[in-house]
C-alpha positions in Angstrom: 69.5 -44.7 66.3 72.2 -46.9 64.9 74.7 -45.3 62.5 76.9 -47.4 59.9 80.3 -46.4 58.5 82.9 -48.3 56.5 86.6 -47.9 57.2 89.1 -49.4 55.0 92.8 -50.2 55.6 95.5 -49.2 53.2 99.4 -49.6 53.1 102.3 -51.7 52.1 102.5 -55.5 52.6 103.6 -56.6 56.1 103.1 -53.2 57.7 100.6 -54.7 60.2 97.2 -54.0 58.7 95.5 -57.1 59.6 97.3 -57.3 63.1 95.9 -53.8 63.7 92.3 -54.9 62.7 92.6 -57.8 65.2 93.9 -55.5 68.0 91.0 -53.1 67.4 88.2 -55.7 67.0 89.3 -59.0 68.4 88.6 -60.4 65.0 91.4 -61.8 62.7 90.4 -60.5 59.2 92.6 -63.2 57.5 90.2 -66.0 56.9 91.9 -68.1 54.3 94.2 -71.0 55.3 96.8 -69.7 53.0 96.7 -66.4 54.5 97.4 -67.8 58.0 100.2 -70.1 56.8 102.1 -67.5 54.8 101.3 -64.5 57.1 100.1 -62.3 54.5 96.7 -61.0 53.5 95.6 -62.3 50.0 92.1 -61.4 49.8 89.5 -59.0 51.5 89.1 -59.4 55.2 86.3 -58.2 57.3 85.7 -57.3 60.9 83.5 -54.7 62.8 83.9 -52.2 65.7 80.7 -51.4 67.7 80.5 -48.5 70.1 78.0 -48.1 73.0 76.2 -45.0 71.3 75.1 -47.2 68.3 77.8 -46.5 66.0 78.9 -49.5 64.0 82.2 -49.3 61.9 82.5 -52.1 59.4 86.1 -52.6 58.6 87.5 -53.9 55.2 91.1 -55.1 55.4 92.9 -55.1 52.1 95.9 -56.9 50.8 99.2 -54.8 50.5 101.2 -56.9 47.9 101.5 -55.1 44.6 100.3 -58.2 42.8 97.0 -58.0 44.8 96.1 -54.4 44.0 93.0 -55.6 42.2 91.7 -57.2 45.6 92.6 -54.0 47.4 90.5 -52.0 44.9 87.5 -54.2 45.3 87.6 -53.4 49.1 88.3 -49.7 48.5 84.9 -48.9 46.8 82.2 -47.6 49.4 84.9 -46.8 52.0 84.1 -43.7 54.2 87.4 -43.5 56.2 90.8 -44.9 55.3 93.4 -45.9 57.8 96.8 -45.4 56.1 99.0 -47.9 57.9 102.8 -47.4 57.7 105.1 -49.6 59.7 107.7 -47.8 62.1 110.6 -50.0 61.1 110.0 -49.6 57.3 108.4 -46.2 56.8 106.9 -45.3 53.4 107.1 -48.1 50.8 106.0 -48.4 47.1 102.4 -49.8 48.0 101.9 -47.0 50.7 102.3 -44.5 47.7 100.1 -46.5 45.3 97.3 -47.1 47.9 97.4 -43.4 48.8 97.2 -42.5 45.1 94.2 -44.9 44.7 92.3 -43.5 47.8 93.0 -40.0 46.4 91.6 -40.8 43.1 88.4 -42.4 44.6 88.0 -39.1 46.5 88.0 -40.7 49.9 87.3 -37.6 52.1 88.5 -38.6 55.7 91.2 -40.8 57.0 94.0 -41.1 59.6 97.6 -42.3 59.4 98.5 -45.1 61.8 102.3 -45.8 62.5 102.3 -49.5 63.5 105.0 -51.6 65.1 106.0 -48.6 67.4 107.4 -51.1 70.0 110.3 -52.0 67.5 111.7 -48.3 67.4 112.4 -45.5 69.9 110.6 -42.0 70.2 113.2 -40.2 68.3 112.6 -42.6 65.2 108.9 -42.1 65.4 109.3 -38.4 65.5 111.6 -38.6 62.4 109.4 -40.8 60.2 106.5 -38.6 61.3 108.1 -35.8 59.4 108.6 -37.9 56.3 104.9 -38.9 56.5 103.8 -35.3 56.5 105.7 -34.7 53.3 104.4 -37.9 51.9 100.7 -36.8 52.5 101.0 -33.3 51.2 98.5 -32.5 48.5 96.3 -35.4 49.4 93.1 -35.8 51.5 95.4 -36.9 54.3 97.5 -33.7 54.3 95.9 -32.5 57.6 95.0 -36.0 59.0 96.0 -37.1 62.5 99.0 -39.4 62.8 99.1 -41.7 65.7 101.6 -44.4 66.7 100.5 -47.7 67.9 101.6 -51.2 68.8 99.2 -54.0 68.0 101.4 -56.4 70.1 101.6 -54.3 73.3 98.2 -52.5 72.9 99.9 -49.0 73.1 97.5 -46.2 71.9 94.9 -48.8 70.6 92.2 -47.4 72.7 93.1 -43.9 71.8 92.9 -45.0 68.0 89.4 -46.3 68.8 88.3 -42.9 70.0 89.8 -41.2 66.9 88.0 -43.6 64.6 84.7 -42.8 66.5 85.3 -39.1 66.1 86.1 -39.4 62.3 83.1 -41.7 61.9 80.7 -39.3 63.5 81.7 -36.7 60.8 80.7 -39.0 58.0 77.4 -37.9 56.3 74.9 -40.7 56.5 74.1 -42.4 53.3 70.6 -42.1 51.8 68.4 -45.1 52.5 65.7 -43.8 50.0 68.0 -44.0 47.1 68.3 -47.0 44.6 69.4 -50.0 46.5 73.0 -51.1 45.5 75.2 -53.9 46.8 78.4 -54.5 44.8 79.3 -58.0 45.5 82.8 -58.7 47.1 82.3 -62.3 48.3 80.3 -65.2 47.3 80.1 -68.6 49.3 77.6 -71.4 50.1 76.3 -72.3 53.6 75.0 -75.9 54.2 71.2 -75.7 54.4 71.0 -72.0 53.2 72.5 -72.0 49.7 74.4 -69.1 48.1 75.4 -66.0 50.2 76.9 -62.9 48.8 78.4 -60.1 50.9 79.3 -56.4 50.1 78.8 -52.8 51.4 75.4 -51.4 50.8 76.4 -48.1 48.9 72.7 -46.7 48.9 69.1 -47.5 49.7 67.8 -50.3 51.8 66.4 -53.8 51.4 64.4 -56.2 53.4 63.9 -60.1 53.9 61.5 -61.4 51.1 62.3 -58.5 48.8 62.8 -59.3 45.0 66.2 -58.4 43.8 68.3 -58.6 40.4 71.9 -59.5 39.9 73.4 -57.3 37.5 74.7 -57.1 34.8 73.6 -60.8 34.4 69.8 -59.9 34.9 69.2 -62.8 37.3 66.0 -62.3 39.1 65.8 -63.8 42.7 64.6 -63.1 46.3 66.3 -62.2 49.6 66.0 -65.3 51.9 68.0 -63.9 54.8 70.2 -60.9 55.8 73.1 -60.4 58.2 75.2 -57.5 59.3 78.3 -57.9 61.5 77.3 -61.5 62.1 73.8 -60.8 63.4 70.5 -61.6 61.7 68.6 -58.5 60.6 65.2 -57.9 58.8 66.4 -54.9 56.8 69.6 -53.8 55.5 70.7 -50.2 55.2 73.1 -48.1 53.1 76.6 -48.0 54.8 76.2 -51.4 56.3 78.4 -54.5 55.5 75.7 -57.0 54.4 75.5 -60.8 54.0 72.5 -61.8 51.7 71.3 -65.2 51.3 69.7 -65.6 47.9 66.9 -67.8 46.8 67.5 -70.4 44.0 70.9 -69.1 42.8 73.9 -71.1 42.5 77.4 -70.0 43.5 78.5 -70.1 40.0 75.9 -67.8 38.9 77.4 -64.9 40.7 80.9 -63.4 40.7 82.8 -60.5 42.4 81.9 -57.2 40.6 78.3 -58.1 40.2 75.6 -55.8 41.7 72.5 -56.7 43.7 69.8 -54.2 43.2 66.0 -53.8 43.1 64.7 -55.2 39.7 64.4 -52.8 36.9 66.1 -49.8 38.6 69.5 -49.9 37.3 70.7 -50.2 33.8 73.7 -52.1 32.2 76.1 -50.5 29.7 79.0 -51.2 27.6 80.4 -47.7 27.3 80.5 -44.6 29.6 81.5 -41.2 29.4 83.8 -39.8 32.2 86.5 -37.4 33.3 90.0 -38.9 33.5 93.2 -37.8 35.3 96.6 -39.2 35.0 98.5 -39.3 38.2 101.3 -36.7 38.6 103.8 -39.6 39.5 102.2 -42.1 37.1 104.8 -44.9 35.9 104.1 -43.9 32.2 105.1 -41.2 29.8 101.5 -40.7 29.0 98.1 -42.3 28.3 97.4 -42.3 24.6 93.8 -42.4 23.1 92.6 -45.9 22.4 94.8 -47.4 25.0 93.6 -50.7 26.7 93.5 -50.6 30.4 92.3 -52.4 33.5 89.2 -50.7 34.8 88.1 -50.8 38.5 84.9 -49.4 40.1 83.1 -50.6 43.3 84.1 -54.4 43.2 84.2 -54.6 39.5 87.2 -55.2 37.4 87.2 -55.4 33.6 89.4 -54.3 30.7 88.3 -51.4 28.6 89.6 -49.0 25.9 90.1 -45.4 26.7 89.1 -42.8 23.8 90.1 -39.2 24.8 87.8 -36.5 23.5 90.0 -33.5 23.2 93.6 -34.9 23.3 95.7 -37.6 21.5 97.6 -38.2 24.7 97.4 -37.3 28.4 100.7 -36.6 30.1 101.1 -37.1 33.8 99.1 -34.7 35.9 96.7 -33.8 33.0 92.9 -34.2 32.8 90.6 -34.6 30.0 87.2 -36.2 29.0 87.0 -39.6 27.7 84.7 -42.5 26.7 85.5 -45.9 28.1 84.4 -48.9 26.1 83.9 -52.5 27.4 83.5 -55.8 25.8 81.5 -57.0 28.7 78.4 -55.0 30.2 78.9 -53.1 33.5 76.4 -51.7 36.1 77.2 -48.2 37.3 75.8 -44.9 37.9 76.8 -41.3 37.2 78.9 -40.1 40.1 80.8 -43.3 40.7 84.6 -43.1 41.0 87.0 -45.5 39.0 90.6 -46.3 38.8 92.5 -47.3 35.6 95.7 -49.4 35.6 98.2 -50.0 33.0 97.3 -53.1 30.8 100.8 -54.5 31.3 102.8 -54.3 33.5 100.0 -53.8 35.9 100.3 -50.2 37.5 97.9 -47.6 38.6 98.0 -44.7 36.3 94.8 -42.7 37.0 91.2 -42.6 37.4 88.2 -40.1 37.6 84.5 -39.8 37.9 81.8 -41.5 35.7 79.8 -38.6 34.2 77.3 -40.4 31.8 76.4 -44.1 31.9 74.1 -43.8 28.8 76.0 -41.4 26.5 74.4 -40.4 23.2 76.0 -40.1 19.8 76.6 -36.4 19.1 79.3 -34.2 17.8 82.5 -34.1 19.8 82.1 -30.4 20.6 78.5 -31.0 22.1 79.8 -34.0 24.1 82.5 -31.8 25.6 80.0 -29.1 26.4 77.6 -31.7 28.1 80.3 -33.2 30.0 81.5 -29.9 31.3 78.0 -29.5 32.8 77.9 -33.1 34.1 81.1 -32.5 35.8 80.7 -29.0 37.3 77.0 -28.1 36.9 74.2 -28.0 39.4 71.8 -30.9 39.8 69.2 -29.0 37.7 71.7 -28.3 35.0 72.7 -32.2 34.9 69.2 -33.2 34.8 68.5 -30.9 31.8 71.5 -32.2 29.9 70.1 -35.8 30.3 66.6 -34.9 29.2 67.9 -33.0 26.4 69.8 -36.1 25.3 66.5 -37.9 25.3 65.3 -35.9 22.2 61.6 -35.6 21.4 61.0 -38.9 23.0 62.2 -37.5 26.3 63.0 -39.7 29.3 61.2 -41.3 32.2 61.8 -40.4 35.9 63.1 -44.0 36.2 65.7 -43.4 33.5 67.0 -40.3 35.5 66.8 -42.1 38.8 68.8 -45.1 37.5 71.4 -42.8 35.8 72.6 -40.5 38.6 73.2 -41.0 42.4 70.7 -38.7 43.9 68.2 -38.9 46.6 64.7 -39.5 45.1 63.0 -36.8 47.0 65.7 -34.2 45.9 65.3 -35.4 42.3 61.6 -34.9 42.3 62.0 -31.5 43.9 64.5 -30.4 41.4 62.4 -31.7 38.4 59.2 -30.0 39.7 61.1 -26.7 40.0 62.3 -27.1 36.4 58.6 -27.9 35.3 57.4 -24.8 37.0 59.9 -22.6 35.3 58.9 -24.1 31.9 62.2 -25.8 31.2 60.7 -29.4 31.0 57.3 -30.6 29.8 55.5 -33.7 31.2 53.7 -35.9 28.5 52.4 -39.4 28.6 54.6 -40.3 31.6 57.7 -38.9 29.9 59.8 -35.8 30.5 60.8 -33.6 27.5 63.2 -30.8 27.5 61.3 -27.5 26.6 63.7 -26.9 23.7 63.0 -30.4 22.2 59.2 -29.7 22.8 59.4 -26.4 20.9 61.4 -28.1 18.3 58.5 -30.6 17.7 55.9 -27.8 17.5 58.1 -25.7 15.0 59.0 -28.7 12.8 55.3 -29.8 12.5 54.1 -26.2 11.9 56.9 -25.7 9.1 56.3 -29.1 7.5 52.6 -28.5 7.2 53.1 -25.1 5.9 55.4 -26.5 3.1 53.1 -29.3 2.3 50.2 -26.9 1.9 52.3 -24.7 -0.4 53.4 -27.7 -2.5 50.0 -29.2 -2.5 47.3 -26.6 -2.5 44.4 -29.0 -3.5 45.2 -31.7 -0.9 43.1 -31.4 2.4 46.1 -32.2 4.7 49.5 -34.2 5.2 49.3 -37.8 6.2 49.9 -38.2 10.1 52.5 -40.9 9.6 54.6 -38.7 7.2 54.7 -36.1 9.9 55.7 -38.7 12.5 58.4 -40.0 10.2 60.2 -36.5 10.6 60.9 -37.5 14.2 63.0 -40.7 14.1 61.8 -43.3 16.5 59.1 -41.1 18.1 56.6 -43.2 20.1 53.2 -43.3 18.6 51.2 -42.6 21.7 53.4 -39.8 22.6 53.2 -38.4 19.1 49.4 -38.4 19.3 49.3 -36.7 22.6 51.7 -33.9 21.6 49.7 -33.4 18.4 46.5 -33.1 20.4 48.0 -30.0 22.3 48.6 -28.1 19.1 45.9 -25.8 18.9 46.8 -24.5 15.5 46.7 -27.9 13.9 43.5 -29.6 12.8 43.6 -33.4 13.0 41.1 -35.1 10.4 41.5 -38.8 10.9 44.8 -39.7 9.3 45.5 -36.1 7.9 46.8 -33.0 9.4 46.5 -29.6 8.3 47.1 -26.0 9.7 43.9 -24.4 11.1 44.6 -21.3 8.9 44.8 -23.5 5.6 42.1 -23.4 3.2 42.2 -25.0 -0.3 42.5 -22.2 -2.8 41.5 -23.0 -6.2 42.3 -21.1 -9.3 39.4 -19.9 -11.4 39.7 -22.8 -13.9 39.7 -25.2 -10.9 36.6 -23.7 -9.6 35.0 -24.1 -13.1 35.9 -27.7 -13.0 34.1 -28.1 -9.7 31.1 -26.6 -11.0 31.2 -29.0 -14.1 31.5 -32.0 -11.9 28.7 -31.0 -9.6 26.5 -30.5 -12.7 27.3 -33.9 -14.2 26.8 -35.8 -10.9 23.5 -34.0 -10.3 22.2 -34.9 -13.7 23.5 -38.5 -13.2 21.3 -39.0 -10.1 21.9 -42.4 -8.6 23.9 -43.8 -11.5 26.9 -41.6 -11.1 30.0 -41.8 -13.3 33.1 -43.1 -11.6 36.1 -40.9 -10.8 37.9 -42.0 -14.0 34.9 -41.6 -16.1 34.5 -37.9 -14.6 38.2 -37.3 -15.5 37.4 -38.3 -19.2 34.2 -36.3 -19.3 35.9 -33.0 -18.4 39.4 -33.8 -20.0 41.6 -33.8 -16.8 43.9 -36.4 -15.2 42.4 -39.0 -12.9 44.6 -37.7 -9.9 43.3 -34.3 -10.5 39.6 -35.3 -10.6 40.3 -37.4 -7.4 41.9 -34.3 -5.6 38.8 -32.1 -6.6 36.4 -34.8 -5.5 38.1 -35.0 -2.0 37.9 -31.2 -1.9 34.2 -31.1 -2.6 33.6 -33.8 -0.2 35.4 -32.0 2.6 33.2 -28.8 1.6 30.0 -31.0 2.0 28.9 -30.4 -1.5 29.5 -34.1 -2.3 29.2 -37.3 -0.3 32.0 -40.0 -0.8 30.4 -43.3 -1.2 33.8 -45.1 -1.9 37.0 -44.2 -3.5 35.4 -44.2 -6.9 31.9 -43.1 -6.5 30.6 -39.7 -5.3 27.1 -38.2 -5.3 25.8 -34.7 -4.7 24.5 -33.7 -1.2 21.2 -33.1 -2.7 21.1 -36.9 -3.9 22.3 -38.1 -0.5 19.6 -36.1 1.2 17.1 -37.6 -1.2 18.3 -41.2 -0.5 18.0 -40.7 3.3 14.4 -39.3 3.0 13.5 -42.3 0.7 14.8 -44.7 3.4 12.9 -42.9 6.2 9.7 -43.1 4.2 10.2 -46.8 3.3 11.0 -47.9 7.1 8.1 -45.8 8.3 5.8 -48.6 7.0 8.1 -51.7 6.8 10.9 -53.0 9.1 13.0 -54.7 6.6 14.2 -53.9 3.1 15.7 -56.1 0.3 18.2 -55.0 -2.2 15.6 -55.0 -4.9 13.4 -52.7 -2.7 16.3 -50.4 -2.1 17.1 -50.3 -6.0 13.5 -49.4 -6.6 13.6 -46.4 -4.1 16.6 -45.0 -5.9 15.3 -45.9 -9.3 18.8 -47.3 -10.0 20.5 -50.6 -11.0 21.9 -53.3 -8.7 25.4 -52.2 -9.9 24.9 -48.9 -8.0 22.6 -50.1 -5.3 25.1 -52.4 -3.7 27.9 -49.8 -3.2 25.3 -47.4 -1.8 24.0 -50.1 0.7 27.7 -50.8 1.7 28.2 -47.2 2.5 25.0 -47.1 4.6 26.0 -50.3 6.5 29.6 -49.0 7.2 28.1 -45.7 8.5 25.5 -47.5 10.8 22.5 -46.1 8.9 21.4 -49.6 8.0 22.2 -53.1 9.3 22.5 -56.0 7.1 20.8 -59.3 8.6 21.0 -61.9 6.1 19.7 -60.8 2.8 17.6 -57.9 4.2 18.5 -54.5 5.9 17.0 -52.9 9.0 17.1 -49.0 9.7 19.4 -48.0 12.5 19.0 -44.4 12.8 17.1 -41.5 11.5 18.8 -38.6 9.8 17.7 -35.2 10.4 
């Protein structure tokens, strides 16, 4: 089975990085005319080293000039192994140090130190600078790395270096092909007859020809027309490979270095992120002040941003803190990505760190710091719970989590299932809600209903929308489903009430009910309106309306419309009259209905509208038909 690893060069200008790549692979990584004329690397160069056992090492050659650090940074993202190149005749130089600082901040785990141009010095000098290099690498990921002296000109130790690279590459943990596909773009060009081609290192997932993709943060939807890796056509590209991707219907001007090619709808763009930040011990600044403007680099992306420190006003060299980085332009990143910051002017690398949250929520500073401590040091389950908790009552989707953090999908599902089994999260309507947030919802609903009943003892319930308004932005469908799961709450159309609630009437209110019932029973099918009832028993219309609703809920009255109510005995008499009429006739006019009730047209019409709306009768032109018999 093929195995793919990315190796990057690092080191000062003119220390022989490109010559070394050519000696290892036979490919000159300097592809630009200007590079060949001037003899220096200006932009990223690429080559590959294939081994008989299926190992393929993609090599990214970076420029060493101090003015081209941004190009070096574009190549450093996604690198598994670094070859720190130091020329024997010059030893350690300024960009040797800056490149090592960058690799250290990016948390590159493996590498070797290669002393080039060994043919220009004697063995004693090699021994001397080897000691200097050991001191130079102390406290970095290269502290215990192998050091090998080579000559690209004579071929001295080149084969040995190939063996050492192979051994290092076999230690690299394979990247997950089941994760979200991401290809940070480092080159864009056009080929006659093919159109636009982008290249980059696939940092996760896999992609096939004819797959739909999205170019972020621009949101351009397109399709993969063709794929190449190491100059060969392939049907499918995998994480860890150098990939050239031919895109359908996209102009070269539509894409730029720093864009990310991904599966549509899988990744999000953002304009601000939370992160930890570390200022280099040997940073060329006295400190990094909060609100400082910096150059921000991650993957192949470079843009300017402002640093807002959470718990300090200034970071001194060697200090760490949490911060928020805010950008004027959108960016596509994931939690767990590493980044570098450089001084705005003059350009110098001053620090970097890890992106902890690509969609931070507004919250108190103390809460932010507490969350960020978990996102920096916590287990995967603890990190997932922080993000779900931030989702509030609405919760989050699995897609939200998958696009937020770099985790294998199978591992993510496993950890979320474990959290569900232990009752720490709840699944509802395709969303995942933190158990604390779910319990807060239950408690708030119950408390709100209890307070409403106490303040409104005559009202049958609290309007449902008034309850939903307590939870800002809560999805309607999710709200309905969560309500349905509350066994202590009764849902009565648009009203909610506690199951334990009963309208409690004082003695005088009970007396008013009795008077209302007596008046309506005596009125028969010519009942007084709600307002007329209020005048008859000397109470306010609002009070009479509340009493009528209570009596309707108790089934002693039937509500015809908002103004008219009749006793249950009158309603039963009306239905029996209809049944008797329709037992001999199939159609009924308004006049015939009026005669059945021995009332006037003024009352007959609202009664008929009630019967129609409740599907007891059906209006057909000017007559009614009977739809159902009442027991």
